Backbone bond lengths (Angstrom), bond angles and torsions (degrees), N, CA, C in turn:
res aa  C-N    CA-C-N  psi(-1)  N-CA   C-N-CA  omega(-1)  CA-C   N-CA-C  phi
1 X - - - 1.484 - - 1.550 109.44 -
2 X 1.277 116.53 139.72 1.451 122.73 173.24 1.536 107.80 -100.30
3 X 1.319 116.39 121.89 1.435 123.44 -175.60 1.546 108.31 -114.52
4 X 1.319 117.67 126.30 1.461 121.32 174.26 1.527 108.81 -105.64
5 X 1.326 114.85 120.84 1.484 120.34 178.99 1.504 107.70 -107.94
6 X 1.294 116.41 110.87 1.467 121.14 -179.66 1.525 107.34 -89.73
7 X 1.310 115.58 115.91 1.472 121.82 -172.51 1.500 111.42 97.94
8 X 1.311 116.53 40.03 1.484 120.96 -173.51 1.514 113.86 -75.36
9 X 1.326 117.91 -11.79 1.467 119.73 177.74 1.551 111.69 -90.28
10 X 1.315 117.19 -4.26 1.451 120.44 178.87 1.517 112.71 -80.33
11 X 1.294 116.91 172.04 1.475 122.39 -175.91 1.509 111.31 -58.91
12 X 1.326 117.13 -52.47 1.472 120.14 179.41 1.503 111.02 -74.31
13 X 1.337 118.48 -43.51 1.449 120.74 -177.69 1.529 111.58 -59.05
14 X 1.307 118.71 -40.31 1.458 120.90 179.34 1.509 111.73 -64.91
15 X 1.337 117.55 -39.16 1.470 120.40 178.57 1.534 110.71 -67.95
16 X 1.333 117.68 -39.30 1.463 119.68 175.03 1.524 109.57 -59.24
17 X 1.307 117.42 -45.11 1.466 121.17 178.66 1.541 111.70 -59.23
18 X 1.321 116.34 -46.96 1.459 120.37 179.99 1.522 111.62 -55.91
19 X 1.334 116.33 -47.15 1.460 120.40 -177.36 1.523 111.47 -69.73
20 X 1.335 116.80 -36.31 1.450 119.27 -179.26 1.508 111.23 -70.36
21 X 1.338 117.84 -41.64 1.466 121.69 175.56 1.499 110.83 -59.65
22 X 1.359 116.29 -45.67 1.475 120.72 179.38 1.517 112.17 -60.80
23 X 1.357 116.81 -27.54 1.465 120.69 178.75 1.527 112.39 -84.67
24 X 1.331 117.34 0.07 1.461 121.25 176.56 1.485 116.22 87.44
25 X 1.338 116.50 14.87 1.476 120.17 -179.55 1.529 109.35 -83.75
26 X 1.336 116.13 153.31 1.458 120.63 168.16 1.523 106.62 -79.07
27 X 1.331 117.08 121.45 1.441 121.92 -174.07 1.535 109.35 -120.17
28 X 1.333 114.67 123.86 1.461 122.08 173.35 1.521 106.52 -112.57
29 X 1.329 115.19 129.03 1.457 119.54 -176.87 1.496 112.82 -125.28
30 X 1.310 117.61 144.57 1.465 120.71 178.79 1.542 110.65 -109.13
31 X 1.305 114.19 154.58 1.458 121.23 175.66 1.535 108.11 -142.95
32 X 1.324 116.24 163.39 1.447 119.45 176.13 1.518 112.95 -111.72
33 X 1.361 116.88 -51.63 1.457 120.90 176.87 1.490 111.70 -119.63
34 X 1.351 117.83 -59.97 1.459 120.36 178.78 1.517 109.52 -73.35
35 X 1.307 116.75 133.34 1.480 121.42 -178.41 1.523 111.23 -69.86
36 X 1.311 115.63 157.28 1.449 121.93 174.95 1.531 108.50 -74.80
37 X 1.340 116.44 124.97 1.440 120.33 -173.96 1.513 113.98 -104.70
38 X 1.324 118.16 14.63 1.455 122.40 -175.35 1.540 109.19 -98.21
39 X 1.310 119.10 118.40 1.460 121.88 177.76 1.540 110.08 -59.34
40 X 1.323 114.59 142.76 1.459 120.20 176.89 1.495 114.96 89.76
41 X 1.363 118.32 -1.51 1.436 122.42 179.64 1.508 109.75 -99.49
42 X 1.353 115.68 130.70 1.469 120.85 174.33 1.527 107.13 -82.48
43 X 1.336 115.46 110.92 1.454 120.62 -169.56 1.529 112.43 -98.96
44 X 1.332 116.09 140.09 1.458 122.21 176.79 1.529 108.64 -136.45
45 X 1.352 116.10 135.53 1.429 118.95 174.25 1.502 108.31 -76.31
46 X 1.357 118.02 138.89 1.481 121.01 -176.00 1.523 109.37 -149.87
47 X 1.300 116.87 133.50 1.469 123.52 169.49 1.507 106.95 -98.70
48 X 1.322 119.02 108.42 1.438 121.10 -173.36 1.521 113.17 -69.41
49 X 1.343 116.69 -14.44 1.472 118.56 177.53 1.516 111.63 -80.05
50 X 1.326 117.22 -9.97 1.494 121.58 179.57 1.540 106.48 -94.68
51 X 1.300 116.20 98.55 1.471 120.90 -174.84 1.548 111.74 -60.83
52 X 1.299 117.95 -38.58 1.460 122.06 -178.75 1.524 108.74 -65.05
53 X 1.323 117.61 -42.74 1.447 121.17 -179.97 1.544 112.66 -65.93
54 X 1.343 114.89 -39.75 1.475 118.39 176.51 1.515 109.84 -62.65
55 X 1.301 117.24 -46.25 1.475 121.28 -177.71 1.523 109.69 -63.82
56 X 1.321 116.95 -41.37 1.476 119.98 -179.49 1.525 111.01 -63.01
57 X 1.325 117.51 -42.61 1.456 119.48 -179.44 1.528 111.92 -67.30
58 X 1.303 115.54 -45.37 1.480 119.17 -178.47 1.529 109.46 -64.98
59 X 1.293 117.41 -39.20 1.465 120.28 177.78 1.508 110.87 -64.24
60 X 1.312 118.73 -39.46 1.456 122.50 -179.20 1.540 110.92 -70.01
61 X 1.337 116.96 -40.89 1.462 120.47 -177.54 1.526 112.16 -78.16
62 X 1.340 115.91 -35.02 1.480 123.74 -175.49 1.541 109.87 47.18
63 X 1.342 117.80 63.81 1.447 119.19 -178.71 1.503 112.95 -75.23
64 X 1.294 115.03 156.22 1.472 119.84 172.49 1.538 111.20 -75.21
65 X 1.341 113.16 -31.01 1.470 119.86 -178.43 1.502 110.69 -145.65
66 X 1.317 116.24 149.73 1.466 123.31 177.14 1.525 107.65 -125.17
67 X 1.335 115.35 132.27 1.450 121.43 171.98 1.499 107.96 -114.63
68 X 1.324 115.75 119.49 1.450 119.75 -175.70 1.525 111.45 -103.95
69 X 1.342 118.05 112.12 1.449 122.01 -179.25 1.525 114.65 -117.06
70 X 1.348 120.49 -3.08 1.449 117.76 -171.31 1.516 113.22 -69.99
71 X 1.321 116.81 145.52 1.452 122.03 172.35 1.519 106.90 -159.46
72 X 1.313 115.34 159.90 1.451 121.12 169.64 1.525 105.27 -141.05
73 X 1.326 116.08 122.03 1.441 121.26 -168.96 1.512 113.67 -52.99
74 X 1.315 118.69 -39.22 1.452 121.45 -174.07 1.526 112.48 -111.95
75 X 1.354 116.57 25.40 1.461 119.84 -175.74 1.532 109.69 -132.09
76 X 1.329 116.57 102.75 1.482 121.37 -179.44 1.512 109.82 -60.14
77 X 1.337 118.05 -42.27 1.460 119.81 -173.38 1.515 111.31 -62.40
78 X 1.322 119.43 -41.32 1.445 121.78 177.45 1.532 111.43 -66.07
79 X 1.326 115.18 -50.17 1.466 119.81 -173.13 1.523 112.77 -71.37
80 X 1.288 117.76 -44.77 1.467 120.79 -175.25 1.523 112.94 -96.83
81 X 1.321 118.40 -57.06 1.477 120.34 179.20 1.502 111.26 -62.69
82 X 1.356 117.08 -39.54 1.470 119.83 179.75 1.535 111.72 -60.30
83 X 1.322 116.53 -40.82 1.474 120.62 178.69 1.512 109.78 -62.27
84 X 1.302 117.85 -43.07 1.476 121.18 179.45 1.511 111.19 -64.10
85 X 1.326 116.79 -42.31 1.457 120.50 179.87 1.551 110.60 -61.27
86 X 1.318 115.74 -42.55 1.479 120.33 179.91 1.536 109.09 -63.71
87 X 1.333 116.66 -43.51 1.477 120.24 -176.90 1.533 110.88 -65.19
88 X 1.336 116.71 -39.22 1.483 119.66 179.00 1.499 109.44 -63.11
89 X 1.350 116.78 -48.93 1.455 120.15 -177.33 1.519 112.42 -63.20
90 X 1.323 116.97 -41.54 1.487 121.12 179.51 1.507 110.05 -62.71
91 X 1.338 117.57 -43.84 1.447 122.08 -178.56 1.524 111.01 -63.99
92 X 1.306 117.19 -35.50 1.465 121.13 -177.74 1.524 111.89 -66.11
93 X 1.305 117.67 -30.59 1.486 120.04 179.32 1.547 111.79 -101.26
94 X 1.352 116.67 2.88 1.430 119.19 179.45 1.499 115.27 74.88
95 X 1.320 118.43 24.15 1.442 120.70 -177.76 1.540 112.40 -85.08
96 X 1.283 116.21 143.63 1.475 121.42 173.27 1.528 108.41 -66.10
97 X 1.322 116.40 137.08 1.481 121.14 -177.28 1.503 110.59 -119.71
98 X 1.342 116.65 129.03 1.447 122.55 168.21 1.526 106.46 -119.21
99 X 1.331 116.53 117.62 1.457 122.53 -175.37 1.532 108.24 -108.00
100 X 1.340 115.01 133.42 1.481 119.82 179.58 1.519 109.56 -92.73
101 X 1.324 113.86 123.25 1.468 121.10 178.04 1.543 109.18 -114.28
102 X 1.332 116.45 -163.55 1.459 118.75 -171.02 1.502 111.22 -150.87
103 X 1.346 115.38 154.86 1.437 121.19 173.89 1.541 111.64 -72.66
104 X 1.329 117.47 -8.75 1.447 121.81 -178.98 1.524 113.61 -64.81
105 X 1.335 117.34 -13.04 1.474 120.14 -179.62 1.529 112.01 -83.06
106 X 1.331 117.08 -3.29 1.484 121.21 175.84 1.547 110.02 -98.47
107 X 1.306 115.76 153.11 1.479 120.68 -177.94 1.495 111.83 -85.33
108 X 1.372 117.24 -29.30 1.457 121.27 -174.08 1.517 111.77 108.92
109 X 1.337 114.40 138.79 1.485 120.43 178.73 1.525 106.57 -164.65
110 X 1.363 117.12 167.35 1.487 119.38 -177.21 1.508 113.49 -68.15
111 X 1.371 118.11 -31.52 1.455 120.21 -175.68 1.562 109.84 -95.20
112 X 1.335 117.59 150.72 1.455 120.06 -179.77 1.494 113.03 -63.83
113 X 1.339 115.81 153.18 1.469 121.36 176.90 1.515 109.50 -89.08
114 X 1.323 117.45 133.94 1.450 123.09 175.76 1.536 108.00 -84.69
115 X 1.332 116.36 169.55 1.453 121.71 -176.73 1.499 113.53 -55.61
116 X 1.338 117.23 -42.35 1.465 119.98 -171.64 1.537 113.43 -96.92
117 X 1.347 117.03 8.47 1.478 117.06 178.78 1.509 110.20 -62.51
118 X 1.330 118.06 133.48 1.464 120.31 -176.61 1.519 111.90 -71.77
119 X 1.329 116.59 153.18 1.460 121.14 -179.05 1.546 109.74 -66.80
120 X 1.338 114.44 154.00 1.454 122.63 171.62 1.532 107.37 -147.13
121 X 1.312 116.54 65.64 1.495 119.23 -173.46 1.509 113.17 -65.52
122 X 1.340 113.77 146.38 1.472 120.41 -179.97 1.512 112.16 -118.59
123 X 1.331 117.35 -1.74 1.463 119.76 176.07 1.518 109.94 -147.92
124 X 1.345 117.80 165.70 1.469 119.69 -167.60 1.504 114.33 -59.43
125 X 1.329 119.74 -40.63 1.459 119.20 -178.58 1.523 111.86 -61.73
126 X 1.335 114.47 -42.81 1.468 119.77 177.73 1.527 111.11 -61.42
127 X 1.328 116.24 -39.46 1.466 120.36 179.34 1.518 110.72 -64.93
128 X 1.344 117.04 -39.08 1.452 121.47 178.64 1.520 111.25 -66.64
129 X 1.307 118.59 -38.63 1.460 121.97 177.48 1.548 109.85 -67.66
130 X 1.317 116.72 -37.37 1.475 119.65 177.26 1.511 110.40 -65.98
131 X 1.317 116.65 -42.94 1.473 120.70 178.54 1.540 110.53 -62.24
132 X 1.306 115.90 -37.80 1.481 120.06 -179.72 1.525 109.44 -64.03
133 X 1.354 116.47 -43.82 1.451 119.79 178.10 1.527 111.30 -60.23
134 X 1.303 115.69 -44.35 1.481 119.16 -178.00 1.531 110.19 -60.88
135 X 1.318 116.93 -43.80 1.461 121.54 -179.91 1.522 109.97 -64.02
136 X 1.325 118.56 -48.32 1.438 121.63 -175.68 1.536 110.26 -63.05
137 X 1.281 117.66 -43.04 1.502 121.41 -178.82 1.523 110.59 -66.20
138 X 1.318 117.02 -34.58 1.453 119.63 179.78 1.523 111.10 -74.10
139 X 1.296 117.04 -36.84 1.471 121.47 -177.37 1.521 110.84 -77.23
140 X 1.335 117.58 -41.41 1.469 120.77 -175.32 1.519 110.13 -138.98
141 X 1.325 118.36 89.82 1.487 120.16 -179.16 1.526 112.09 -62.32
142 X 1.330 119.70 -14.86 1.451 121.83 -178.68 1.529 112.24 -85.14
143 X 1.332 116.80 -10.87 1.461 120.41 -177.25 1.519 112.81 -67.29
144 X 1.312 114.53 152.28 1.463 120.88 173.07 1.534 106.48 -100.40
145 X 1.335 116.25 133.63 1.455 122.42 179.50 1.512 106.77 -116.85
146 X 1.319 116.15 112.59 1.450 121.20 -175.48 1.524 109.72 -96.09
147 X 1.311 117.65 114.11 1.444 121.89 173.66 1.520 108.81 -89.92
148 X 1.303 115.99 122.80 1.466 118.51 -178.75 1.525 110.26 -130.69
149 X 1.326 116.77 -173.35 1.457 121.22 -170.95 1.522 108.99 -130.95
150 X 1.300 118.64 -151.36 1.468 122.33 179.22 1.510 109.72 -61.31
151 X 1.317 116.76 126.67 1.457 121.72 179.65 1.488 110.25 -97.54
152 X 1.346 116.22 121.23 1.452 120.92 -176.36 1.527 108.63 -115.78
153 X 1.327 116.29 174.30 1.441 122.41 -178.41 1.520 107.83 134.14
154 X 1.344 115.70 177.03 1.462 120.88 -179.92 1.527 110.24 -61.98
155 X 1.314 115.29 124.20 1.458 119.53 -177.85 1.509 114.41 92.88
156 X 1.314 118.82 -0.06 1.441 123.16 -176.53 1.550 111.56 -70.35
157 X 1.304 116.52 135.55 1.470 120.93 173.47 1.512 110.83 -63.15
158 X 1.325 117.38 -31.34 1.477 119.15 179.84 1.517 112.08 -66.18
159 X 1.341 116.25 -39.40 1.459 119.76 179.55 1.519 109.97 -71.15
160 X 1.337 116.89 -39.02 1.482 119.74 178.60 1.515 110.15 -63.96
161 X 1.341 117.40 -38.79 1.463 120.31 177.71 1.532 110.45 -59.93
162 X 1.333 116.77 -39.80 1.460 120.60 177.34 1.523 110.98 -63.93
163 X 1.306 117.38 -43.82 1.475 120.20 176.84 1.541 112.07 -61.36
164 X 1.357 115.35 -39.76 1.464 119.25 177.91 1.523 110.56 -64.28
165 X 1.338 117.35 -39.89 1.481 120.70 179.62 1.508 110.35 -67.00
166 X 1.315 117.11 -38.30 1.461 120.06 179.54 1.509 112.07 -68.02
167 X 1.347 115.86 -24.51 1.460 121.16 176.10 1.517 112.45 -92.27
168 X 1.311 117.20 1.42 1.476 121.36 177.11 1.505 113.30 82.83
169 X 1.332 117.13 12.31 1.481 120.18 -177.86 1.529 113.11 -94.92
170 X 1.309 117.31 -7.23 1.491 122.11 -178.27 1.526 106.84 -154.31
171 X 1.314 115.53 175.92 1.479 119.40 178.35 1.521 109.00 -132.88
172 X 1.320 115.48 145.48 1.448 122.45 -179.66 1.535 109.69 -107.47
173 X 1.332 115.12 139.32 1.472 120.11 179.33 1.531 109.62 -73.49
174 X 1.351 113.90 136.88 1.463 118.79 177.51 1.547 111.01 -92.57
175 X 1.309 118.40 -17.46 1.469 119.45 -174.62 1.507 116.31 -104.79
176 X 1.323 116.88 10.10 1.494 120.37 -179.31 1.526 108.97 -110.49
177 X 1.311 116.19 108.74 1.475 122.61 -178.38 1.515 109.08 -98.78
178 X 1.306 116.19 131.94 1.457 123.36 178.48 1.549 110.39 -135.84
179 X 1.334 117.13 173.90 1.456 122.90 176.35 1.516 109.00 -119.77
180 X 1.356 118.54 85.64 1.465 120.25 -175.75 1.523 113.04 -59.16
181 X 1.319 114.83 153.33 1.483 121.75 177.53 1.516 108.85 -134.41
182 X 1.315 115.97 143.60 1.454 120.16 178.18 1.519 110.82 -74.64
183 X 1.347 115.59 140.57 1.469 119.66 -176.81 1.522 111.86 -62.09
184 X 1.354 117.88 -35.07 1.452 121.01 179.80 1.553 110.04 -67.60
185 X 1.336 115.59 -42.41 1.458 118.74 179.31 1.502 111.55 -65.78
186 X 1.345 115.98 -43.16 1.474 120.02 -177.81 1.515 111.03 -65.39
187 X 1.331 117.58 -42.33 1.465 120.90 179.45 1.534 110.07 -61.54
188 X 1.341 116.25 -43.10 1.462 121.21 -179.26 1.525 109.92 -63.82
189 X 1.328 116.80 -40.17 1.464 121.41 178.60 1.506 111.81 -64.82
190 X 1.330 116.62 -41.93 1.464 119.63 179.92 1.506 111.03 -65.21
191 X 1.319 117.81 -42.56 1.479 121.75 176.97 1.491 111.71 -64.34
192 X 1.340 117.05 -35.06 1.459 119.45 177.83 1.513 110.99 -67.20
193 X 1.333 117.70 -28.78 1.469 122.08 -178.86 1.530 112.74 -77.58
194 X 1.338 117.45 -17.71 1.476 120.51 -177.19 1.528 110.77 -59.06
195 X 1.339 119.96 -51.89 1.444 118.03 -179.11 1.550 114.92 -84.82
196 X 1.331 116.05 -2.69 1.451 119.24 -178.64 1.522 110.30 -77.63
197 X 1.336 115.48 166.27 1.479 119.79 -178.98 1.525 112.66 -102.56
198 X 1.341 114.81 13.99 1.457 117.65 179.87 1.530 110.77 -69.24
199 X 1.322 117.04 130.88 1.440 123.32 177.86 1.507 108.61 -120.65
200 X 1.350 115.51 144.82 1.457 119.80 176.33 1.493 112.43 98.24
201 X 1.339 115.16 -159.95 1.453 123.06 -172.19 1.507 113.88 -80.85
202 X 1.315 116.23 143.82 1.484 120.11 178.61 1.527 107.53 -150.32
203 X 1.336 116.96 122.87 1.436 121.97 174.45 1.526 108.19 -78.53
204 X 1.350 117.09 129.06 1.440 121.16 178.31 1.529 108.18 -134.57
205 X 1.339 116.19 94.22 1.437 122.67 -179.81 1.516 110.09 -140.59
206 X 1.313 115.63 173.00 1.460 119.67 171.11 1.519 110.46 -74.77
207 X 1.344 116.87 165.98 1.496 119.18 -175.06 1.517 113.49 -85.07
208 X 1.357 119.19 -10.63 1.468 119.94 -175.43 1.512 112.16 -93.11
209 X 1.328 116.99 127.75 1.485 122.36 176.45 1.496 107.86 -97.29
210 X 1.351 116.72 122.74 1.456 120.74 179.82 1.539 108.61 -140.74
211 X 1.329 115.75 153.42 1.434 118.95 170.46 1.523 108.62 -80.30
212 X 1.359 113.85 165.47 1.463 116.07 179.01 1.530 110.76 -63.05
213 X 1.315 116.91 -33.86 1.470 120.82 177.01 1.544 110.82 -65.35
214 X 1.323 116.33 -40.99 1.490 119.63 177.91 1.536 109.86 -66.23
215 X 1.342 117.29 -34.25 1.452 120.01 175.58 1.524 109.10 -63.36
216 X 1.328 117.75 -39.29 1.438 121.41 176.76 1.523 112.28 -60.33
217 X 1.309 116.75 -40.44 1.474 120.24 178.55 1.534 111.06 -66.18
218 X 1.336 117.75 -36.61 1.438 120.05 176.30 1.517 112.83 -64.42
219 X 1.342 114.69 -39.79 1.489 119.78 176.12 1.506 109.69 -64.24
220 X 1.308 117.62 -43.38 1.474 121.63 179.29 1.538 111.26 -58.59
221 X 1.328 115.23 -44.71 1.460 119.63 -178.55 1.547 111.00 -64.22
222 X 1.356 116.18 -42.72 1.445 120.39 -179.20 1.506 112.16 -65.97
223 X 1.323 116.47 -38.58 1.474 119.34 -174.58 1.505 114.23 -99.13
224 X 1.350 115.18 8.50 1.466 118.76 176.18 1.484 114.58 65.10
225 X 1.358 116.42 35.77 1.464 121.63 179.50 1.519 110.28 -101.92
226 X 1.285 118.02 135.95 1.477 123.26 175.29 1.533 107.24 -66.62
227 X 1.346 117.48 119.31 1.482 119.24 -178.32 1.509 114.39 -80.56
228 X 1.333 117.89 0.02 1.455 120.08 -173.87 1.528 112.86 -59.03
229 X 1.321 115.79 -30.33 1.488 118.71 -177.64 1.522 113.78 -92.86
230 X 1.335 117.95 7.01 1.450 119.72 -177.50 1.512 111.40 -68.08
231 X 1.310 117.55 129.79 1.454 122.24 -179.26 1.536 109.76 -89.57
232 X 1.332 117.12 136.56 1.473 121.63 177.03 1.522 108.46 -131.88
233 X 1.302 114.30 162.73 1.444 121.97 176.91 1.495 109.49 -159.97
234 X 1.325 118.47 -176.08 1.451 123.13 174.79 1.520 108.82 -128.62
235 X 1.305 117.23 155.72 1.457 119.79 178.32 1.536 110.67 -64.10
236 X 1.344 117.91 -33.53 1.469 121.21 178.34 1.506 110.34 -65.00
237 X 1.318 117.20 -39.71 1.473 119.99 179.77 1.503 112.23 -62.46
238 X 1.326 116.88 -29.10 1.467 122.40 178.86 1.516 113.20 -92.55
239 X 1.322 116.41 -0.13 1.466 120.47 -178.66 1.522 113.11 73.46
240 X 1.328 118.45 26.98 1.450 122.62 -175.50 1.529 109.76 -103.98
241 X 1.295 116.76 144.78 1.469 122.34 171.42 1.546 107.15 -105.41
242 X 1.350 115.33 111.40 1.459 120.99 -176.13 1.536 108.38 -139.18
243 X 1.319 118.51 160.83 1.452 120.79 174.45 1.557 110.35 -60.27
244 X 1.293 116.72 148.85 1.446 120.51 -177.10 1.533 109.83 -106.62
245 X 1.298 117.63 -104.37 1.479 123.09 -175.77 1.525 108.40 -83.78
246 X 1.312 118.82 97.71 1.461 122.21 -177.29 1.538 107.46 -121.20
247 X 1.316 114.94 100.95 1.449 121.04 178.76 1.536 107.10 -113.13
248 X 1.337 116.80 122.04 1.437 120.88 178.67 1.545 108.69 -95.04
249 X 1.340 113.75 129.56 1.475 119.92 177.42 1.523 107.38 -85.22
250 X 1.342 115.66 111.57 1.500 121.29 -177.28 1.509 111.72 -101.87
251 X 1.318 117.56 27.36 1.469 120.94 -178.44 1.519 110.76 -60.54
252 X 1.332 117.51 -41.60 1.471 119.52 -177.94 1.523 109.74 -65.30
253 X 1.339 117.77 -40.85 1.462 119.62 -179.93 1.540 110.61 -66.20
254 X 1.304 116.41 -39.55 1.456 119.95 179.19 1.532 112.65 -60.56
255 X 1.312 115.11 -34.66 1.492 119.71 177.44 1.461 113.52 -79.94
256 X 1.362 119.03 -25.52 1.447 123.13 -176.48 1.507 112.44 -87.52
257 X 1.327 118.72 -32.12 1.453 122.89 -169.97 1.544 112.38 -101.95
258 X 1.308 113.96 149.76 1.470 120.43 170.39 1.541 110.25 -78.09
259 X 1.322 115.52 -32.95 1.464 120.16 -178.80 1.520 110.23 -63.17
260 X 1.337 115.39 131.12 1.461 119.93 178.15 1.527 108.96 -89.02
261 X 1.317 116.42 123.74 1.466 121.24 -178.41 1.503 107.15 -91.08
262 X 1.319 116.76 104.81 1.453 122.31 -174.06 1.539 112.32 -78.51
263 X 1.303 114.84 146.93 1.462 119.73 177.01 1.529 111.85 -78.99
264 X 1.309 115.75 157.99 1.479 121.07 -173.99 1.516 110.10 -68.00
265 X 1.348 118.58 -29.29 1.476 120.30 177.67 1.532 110.30 -63.21
266 X 1.321 116.67 -41.45 1.454 121.16 177.60 1.517 110.58 -68.86
267 X 1.344 116.26 -43.11 1.454 119.36 -177.00 1.534 113.02 -64.03
268 X 1.336 115.87 -33.29 1.457 119.84 -176.61 1.520 112.68 -107.80
269 X 1.330 116.11 23.40 1.447 120.11 178.40 1.538 108.40 -62.18
270 X 1.299 114.60 142.63 1.475 119.80 -176.94 1.545 109.25 -66.51
């Protein structure tokens, strides 16, 4: 199988590439600025906002499957338009598409969100992810759209943010609840979905719901750091409008996948 990973230099994209190469697949990966650092990947620079360039690359590679992971937090064109460009190109060559989405498109509520719950974004990044989903579903109804949460693991920005907060260099939100997932587990789940016939939305997260501050405490316990100096804040205190309590119910994924999605308490056990 030829697999095209769009966003192969990113944290998740690189792990998907590593696992796919190890499984003996032909892996083609794209990057924009940082080069792809995974041995065995055929790397191509790509601007996902350039529809003609995306179509040209996909046509040249003719992949059996495309995994789309690119995003830029403050860039609508990359996050939304880029997803649409990838979906168009994949559909034109008949490639299977797995699109990575986010819990950021939900506003937050006391009860968990099911796979098919509609977006209700409250900030620009969430709106861009919601627009990306709408485009992908319209272009390719057969595509799988994976909604996930904070991605943790060695090299994770989320874990580094916790270390920075424990050192007093940053602050963690106390009122934002998420369901973190390990990058290795998420990559394995995404690759497992490539040959599957699942179409539509699927929540893929770990089972543990924690605030960012609670994640910081777990990191402190694992690494033997005194949490007394950990800085915390709230989005309201900073005048920010952000999603609050966003728990994704991944029951359907747990029943569909062989990959076990571990909880963050297990992942960060001392």
